[in-house]
Backbone as CSV, one residue per row, in Angstrom:
resi,resn,N_x,N_y,N_z,CA_x,CA_y,CA_z,C_x,C_y,C_z
1,UNK,0.841,-1.341,-0.027,-0.069,-0.107,0.110,1.512,1.194,0.325
2,UNK,0.578,2.226,-1.155,1.324,3.911,-0.396,0.882,4.120,-0.038
3,UNK,1.987,4.276,1.133,1.779,5.674,2.374,1.658,7.117,2.572
4,UNK,0.964,7.564,3.074,0.162,8.730,2.490,1.171,9.931,3.662
5,UNK,1.722,9.118,4.086,2.614,9.868,5.686,3.470,10.941,4.583
6,UNK,4.621,10.432,4.333,5.919,11.332,3.810,5.407,12.758,3.276
7,UNK,4.335,12.377,1.483,3.711,13.724,1.498,2.906,14.371,2.037
8,UNK,2.369,13.987,2.738,1.659,14.409,4.536,2.260,15.715,4.637
9,UNK,3.685,14.715,5.286,4.180,15.211,6.579,5.299,16.772,5.838
10,UNK,5.294,16.543,4.406,5.807,18.029,4.534,4.986,19.659,4.492
11,UNK,3.652,19.227,4.669,2.710,20.492,4.336,2.753,21.229,5.598
12,UNK,2.275,20.816,6.841,1.800,21.343,8.184,3.527,22.640,8.503
13,UNK,4.598,22.523,7.349,5.886,23.500,7.393,5.170,23.674,6.668
14,UNK,4.699,23.599,5.484,4.992,24.512,3.996,3.250,25.845,5.084
15,UNK,2.409,25.271,5.773,1.534,26.574,6.259,2.336,27.222,7.760
16,UNK,2.846,27.052,8.969,3.392,27.313,9.019,4.574,28.220,9.354
17,UNK,5.520,28.427,8.128,6.086,29.116,7.584,5.386,30.222,7.121
18,UNK,4.514,30.085,5.872,3.117,31.171,5.549,2.337,32.041,6.718
19,UNK,2.314,31.517,7.593,1.681,32.075,8.758,2.690,33.487,9.330
20,UNK,3.732,32.808,10.211,5.131,33.165,10.048,5.494,34.716,8.785
21,UNK,5.647,34.195,8.133,5.841,35.000,6.874,4.697,36.206,6.945
22,UNK,3.492,35.947,6.943,1.835,36.930,6.827,2.150,37.228,8.331
23,UNK,2.371,37.178,9.478,2.588,37.752,10.555,3.634,39.008,10.813
24,UNK,4.876,38.893,9.955,5.916,40.066,9.242,4.991,40.765,8.964
25,UNK,4.163,40.579,8.086,3.749,41.414,6.847,3.029,41.872,7.789
26,UNK,2.255,41.049,8.608,0.905,42.167,9.426,1.413,43.804,10.185
27,UNK,2.905,43.200,10.231,3.160,45.073,10.698,3.672,45.547,9.991
28,UNK,3.838,45.463,8.728,4.093,46.677,7.660,2.767,46.630,7.305
29,UNK,3.153,47.885,5.922,1.248,48.520,6.161,1.014,47.936,4.859
30,UNK,1.631,47.273,4.400,1.312,45.580,3.639,0.230,44.608,4.036
31,UNK,0.635,44.333,4.796,0.221,43.482,5.712,-1.512,44.197,6.111
32,UNK,-2.158,44.982,5.959,-4.062,45.092,6.431,-4.331,43.809,5.604
33,UNK,-5.327,44.073,5.881,-6.968,43.198,5.429,-6.496,41.805,4.781
34,UNK,-5.215,41.307,5.493,-4.872,40.155,5.471,-5.605,39.281,6.688
35,UNK,-6.159,39.479,7.099,-7.680,38.625,8.585,-7.536,37.645,8.116
36,UNK,-8.657,37.309,7.273,-9.169,36.454,6.330,-8.475,34.661,6.285
37,UNK,-7.038,35.549,5.086,-6.389,34.921,4.617,-5.657,34.208,5.740
38,UNK,-5.258,34.714,7.627,-4.263,34.042,8.392,-5.234,33.187,8.262
39,UNK,-7.286,33.748,9.308,-7.438,32.752,9.949,-7.799,30.861,8.730
40,UNK,-7.891,31.869,7.425,-7.655,30.563,6.186,-6.186,29.613,6.242
41,UNK,-5.579,30.584,6.521,-4.076,29.129,7.504,-3.484,28.746,8.035
42,UNK,-4.034,29.495,9.178,-4.185,28.418,11.054,-5.262,27.570,10.510
43,UNK,-6.564,27.025,9.653,-7.070,26.193,8.988,-6.396,24.884,9.080
44,UNK,-6.204,25.519,7.875,-5.257,24.858,6.857,-4.096,24.032,7.985
45,UNK,-3.613,24.802,8.757,-2.696,24.355,9.866,-2.552,22.981,10.477
46,UNK,-3.756,23.460,11.560,-4.789,22.255,11.956,-5.071,21.345,11.226
47,UNK,-5.861,20.958,10.382,-6.151,20.045,8.757,-5.252,19.221,8.502
48,UNK,-3.716,19.920,8.748,-2.747,19.232,8.193,-2.294,18.104,8.634
49,UNK,-1.714,19.552,9.960,-1.058,18.777,11.258,-1.736,16.827,11.450
50,UNK,-3.194,17.523,11.721,-4.262,16.878,11.985,-4.220,15.427,11.226
51,UNK,-3.765,15.348,9.601,-3.912,14.514,8.490,-2.690,14.087,8.875
52,UNK,-1.481,14.837,8.985,-0.201,13.978,8.864,0.053,13.260,10.273
53,UNK,-0.820,13.621,10.752,0.155,13.107,12.398,-1.027,10.893,12.300
54,UNK,-1.724,11.437,11.732,-2.490,10.169,12.153,-2.435,9.548,9.991
55,UNK,-2.048,10.203,9.570,-0.729,9.418,8.534,0.182,8.223,8.609
56,UNK,0.715,8.901,9.975,1.512,8.154,10.478,1.147,6.486,11.200
57,UNK,0.295,6.873,11.956,-0.150,5.370,11.837,0.000,4.176,10.518
58,UNK,-0.677,4.338,9.676,-0.691,4.635,8.247,0.690,4.041,8.508
59,UNK,1.497,4.543,8.120,2.843,4.777,8.032,4.114,3.222,8.713
60,UNK,3.542,3.008,9.717,4.039,2.359,10.676,3.078,1.006,10.669
61,UNK,2.000,0.709,10.037,1.171,-0.558,10.175,1.868,-1.053,8.444
62,UNK,3.106,-0.669,7.886,3.245,-1.044,6.662,4.498,-1.479,7.031
63,UNK,5.468,-1.225,7.747,5.881,-0.936,8.689,7.018,-3.256,8.168
64,UNK,6.004,-3.821,9.062,5.973,-4.862,9.465,7.160,-5.206,10.406
65,UNK,8.149,-6.378,10.266,8.930,-6.436,11.955,10.049,-4.821,11.858
66,UNK,10.423,-4.476,12.802,11.153,-3.651,12.933,11.715,-4.548,14.730
67,UNK,12.849,-3.201,14.720,14.123,-3.575,16.028,13.700,-2.414,17.147
68,UNK,13.316,-3.038,18.243,13.186,-2.281,19.344,13.557,-0.541,19.851
69,UNK,14.876,-0.759,18.579,15.145,0.665,18.952,14.620,2.109,17.963
70,UNK,14.428,0.848,16.483,13.953,1.218,16.028,12.525,2.403,16.110
71,UNK,11.773,1.196,16.826,10.222,1.630,17.480,10.125,2.397,18.566
72,UNK,11.693,2.563,19.641,11.566,3.833,20.409,12.046,5.149,19.274
73,UNK,12.042,5.138,18.284,12.697,6.383,17.886,11.358,6.999,16.995
74,UNK,10.381,5.715,16.281,9.523,5.754,15.882,8.383,6.549,16.444
75,UNK,8.710,6.224,18.163,7.740,6.511,19.610,7.818,7.592,19.592
76,UNK,9.315,8.440,19.536,9.831,9.436,19.985,9.180,10.481,18.641
77,UNK,9.177,10.343,17.287,8.272,10.873,16.082,6.976,11.258,16.803
78,UNK,6.212,10.230,17.157,4.661,9.895,16.821,4.748,10.767,18.232
79,UNK,5.139,11.180,19.311,4.439,12.214,20.555,5.467,13.086,20.316
80,UNK,6.717,13.849,19.519,6.425,15.129,18.783,5.074,15.277,17.671
81,UNK,4.706,14.616,17.200,3.998,14.732,16.274,2.369,15.142,17.056
82,UNK,2.070,14.062,18.417,1.080,14.188,19.578,0.835,16.390,19.337
83,UNK,2.210,16.424,20.366,1.824,17.498,21.109,2.103,18.956,19.992
84,UNK,2.263,18.552,18.998,2.389,19.078,17.197,1.099,19.545,17.468
85,UNK,0.495,17.950,16.987,-1.160,18.226,16.778,-2.083,18.604,17.315
86,UNK,-1.872,18.648,18.908,-2.387,20.007,20.038,-2.343,20.802,20.260
87,UNK,-0.829,21.262,19.954,-0.486,22.979,20.001,-1.382,23.886,18.551
88,UNK,-1.014,22.828,17.495,-2.141,24.108,16.547,-3.769,23.400,16.683
89,UNK,-4.004,23.093,17.297,-5.588,23.399,18.112,-5.117,24.460,18.814
90,UNK,-4.314,24.758,19.741,-3.854,25.755,20.366,-3.747,26.988,19.554
91,UNK,-2.860,27.269,19.089,-2.668,28.140,18.382,-4.235,28.333,17.555
92,UNK,-5.383,27.541,16.338,-6.002,28.265,16.414,-7.761,28.737,17.081
93,UNK,-7.070,28.017,17.991,-8.269,28.539,19.392,-7.294,30.066,20.091
94,UNK,-6.906,29.975,19.967,-6.200,31.535,20.467,-5.647,32.391,19.353
95,UNK,-6.002,31.824,18.114,-6.154,32.806,17.303,-8.059,33.296,17.164
96,UNK,-8.839,32.287,17.334,-10.484,32.315,16.681,-9.880,32.924,18.865
97,UNK,-10.015,32.785,19.519,-10.711,34.560,20.547,-9.969,35.395,19.888
98,UNK,-8.854,35.328,19.742,-8.308,37.285,19.389,-9.137,37.957,18.778
99,UNK,-9.852,37.335,17.679,-10.827,38.153,16.836,-11.951,37.975,18.005
100,UNK,-12.678,37.540,17.987,-13.692,37.265,19.197,-13.962,38.253,20.418
101,UNK,-12.135,38.192,21.194,-11.959,38.756,22.467,-12.396,40.452,22.328
102,UNK,-13.560,40.370,23.419,-14.003,42.097,23.285,-12.272,42.429,24.730
103,UNK,-12.046,41.727,25.727,-11.373,42.028,27.079,-10.435,41.469,27.534
104,UNK,-9.060,41.559,27.470,-8.528,41.212,27.507,-7.398,40.393,25.658
105,UNK,-7.860,40.849,24.626,-7.497,40.360,23.912,-5.629,40.453,23.515
106,UNK,-4.781,41.056,24.008,-3.533,41.406,23.679,-3.042,40.087,24.817
107,UNK,-2.989,39.757,25.103,-3.746,38.184,26.508,-3.281,37.369,25.058
108,UNK,-4.056,37.669,24.691,-4.591,36.329,23.643,-3.634,36.779,22.553
109,UNK,-3.397,37.598,21.780,-3.010,38.065,20.912,-1.960,37.157,21.292
110,UNK,-1.403,37.824,22.516,0.406,37.134,23.010,0.631,35.598,22.680
111,UNK,-0.777,34.690,23.214,-0.544,33.679,22.952,-0.008,33.099,21.444
112,UNK,-1.459,34.287,21.228,-1.322,33.439,19.359,0.433,33.671,18.958
113,UNK,0.516,34.288,19.548,2.605,34.297,18.197,3.210,33.421,19.752
114,UNK,2.870,33.280,20.873,3.742,32.037,21.501,3.107,30.595,20.948
115,UNK,2.205,30.355,20.723,2.011,29.345,20.102,1.973,29.000,18.197
116,UNK,2.450,30.210,18.286,2.408,30.367,16.904,4.408,29.741,16.493
117,UNK,4.854,29.946,17.349,6.536,30.245,17.737,6.775,27.956,17.674
118,UNK,5.978,27.247,19.677,6.064,26.686,19.846,5.751,25.989,18.846
119,UNK,5.236,26.004,17.388,4.313,25.685,16.695,5.697,25.489,15.556
120,UNK,5.994,26.257,15.523,7.142,26.257,14.589,8.276,25.414,14.641
121,UNK,8.683,25.419,15.873,9.890,24.642,16.755,9.466,23.331,16.223
122,UNK,8.141,22.599,16.768,7.752,21.606,17.441,7.784,20.714,15.236
123,UNK,7.203,21.473,14.869,7.373,21.931,13.639,8.665,20.466,12.911
124,UNK,9.390,21.363,12.788,11.256,21.937,12.598,11.747,19.991,13.831
125,UNK,11.344,19.806,14.681,11.368,18.832,15.728,11.240,17.457,14.711
126,UNK,9.711,17.649,14.857,9.190,16.501,14.691,9.627,15.724,12.819
127,UNK,9.556,16.676,12.130,10.694,16.801,10.759,11.944,16.390,10.902
128,UNK,12.839,16.753,12.176,14.202,16.328,11.920,13.921,14.916,12.586
129,UNK,13.360,14.885,13.669,13.158,12.915,13.919,12.765,11.956,12.172
130,UNK,11.898,12.694,11.761,11.403,11.555,10.596,12.549,11.700,9.321
131,UNK,12.984,12.600,9.528,14.340,12.936,8.316,15.082,11.960,8.740
132,UNK,16.067,11.830,10.484,16.405,11.093,10.650,15.808,9.434,10.543
133,UNK,15.193,9.420,11.007,13.795,7.909,10.374,14.146,7.185,9.774
134,UNK,14.308,8.112,8.334,14.081,7.468,6.941,16.094,7.526,6.882
135,UNK,16.645,8.706,7.101,17.672,8.844,6.133,19.469,8.662,6.799
136,UNK,18.737,7.802,7.885,19.535,7.413,8.937,19.031,5.476,9.284
137,UNK,17.791,5.142,8.992,17.148,4.243,9.392,16.796,3.454,8.702
138,UNK,16.931,4.405,7.517,16.078,4.100,6.381,14.445,3.198,6.255
139,UNK,13.941,3.622,7.394,12.605,3.712,8.022,11.707,3.648,6.717
140,UNK,10.673,2.965,5.896,10.195,3.624,4.986,10.712,3.377,3.256
141,UNK,11.859,3.663,3.995,12.410,3.103,2.253,13.140,2.084,1.243
142,UNK,11.707,1.910,0.212,11.567,0.242,-0.033,12.814,0.558,-1.025
143,UNK,13.332,-0.578,-1.568,14.096,-0.616,-2.654,13.953,-2.010,-4.110
């Protein structure tokens, strides 16, 4: 069966990087009026992160017999992916609350930026572990 995890796993990084660029643009005069696009990218980040996380189950099921050391590395990658998915939901929630809040808007806006930074770091960390599995341990590589 064709594994969906490799192509899906790169999409969250693209959306997170786009969010960072959008937020940097919002500080300039060119960034006014892109709030709707920001909301779209936040939702796309949540959907793509969730899809990448759950496609990992299918990728692992296709591996067959693996060593205990490899299983531990996959477990690390899976744990970071789970944190990444939950953080994506926190990112979306803080973005939504920022857009509808009447009081404490600056707190929720700051929490949105915090979750965005955490999302970027976790995405790169999960990518590092995934790349390590592929390039160092040949997990998912078919010859």
